[in-house]
N, C-alpha and C positions, 0 to 999 in steps of 0.2 A: 272717394275723387280730388283728384287737386285741380284740378281743370270745374268744375265746378262752382269755383267760384275768380273763374275769372270771365274780364270787364270784355265785352264781344266792342263793345261798341265805334273802340278809335280805328274797329278792321271794315265792317258798317261804314264807315263812315272815307275809309280812304277806298272801297269798293264804291262811293256814289262818282267821290269825283274823278276816276276812272271811266264812268256810263257816262257823264253827262260832260261834255263841254263847257266854257266858258261863260256860256249868253245862256245858257237852263239850256239846251236841245240836248239827245238823248243821240250816243252818237255810236255809230254800232262799230264792232273788235276787228280789229283787224289781220286777217286771217293770217299765217305765216308761211303755211302753201297747204298748194290746192291739195286733190285727195291724184292726180297723179303722178303728183313728184309727191307724193308716201310712199307708193304701192310702187314710185320708180324703183325711188331709194328702200327700201326694203328685200325688192325683186333683188336689187344691185347684190344686195348686205348679205340674203339667201346667197345666189351665188357665189360667192367671196367665203363664205361659209363652208357651202357642198363644193367649190373644188381645190380648199386645204383639206378636206375632206379624204378626198382625190388622193393628194400627193400625199399625205399618211396612212394610207391605206392599200397607197401603192395603184388604185387603178385609174388606169388613164379614162375610162368612160366618165367615171366621176369628174373627173376634170373639165373636159370638154364639155361636159354642160350641167357643170359651175358655170364654165365658160362664156354661153351663152346664156343662160341669165344675167350676167352680167352686161354682158350687151340689151339686151331684154332694156335690163332693169336701168341702163343713159340710158338709151332711146324715149324707154315713157314718162323720164321726168325730164325728158329734154324739153319734151312731146308738153311738160308743163310746166317748166323753164318760157315755154314762149307764149304759152298761154295767158302766165301772168304780166309778162311781157308787154303783151296788147294792152290786157286790162289797163297797166300801170300808163301807158298814152289812153286808151281813152279817158282816163280820168283826168290826165295833164291836157287831156285839148277841151274839154267842159271846164274848169273850170280858172 
């Protein structure tokens, strides 16, 4: 095994550094996207795929369904963006 002799201490030190601030207090990891943003983006991508499949097969109904999914995804992602903006405003007001 080539990795058996690998020294993992530097990785552990980096992870410890990432979890704790300079004062030694535990930092909560930052969340990149909330669930509405993730689900909205996924639905948007699925709708784009469905629309392209409809174009490739000549199916107007699949194209329309794909566009509908894209709209649903964009609305859900927008709701997630608004939720994150509200959280950011709350965090800034507490500081």
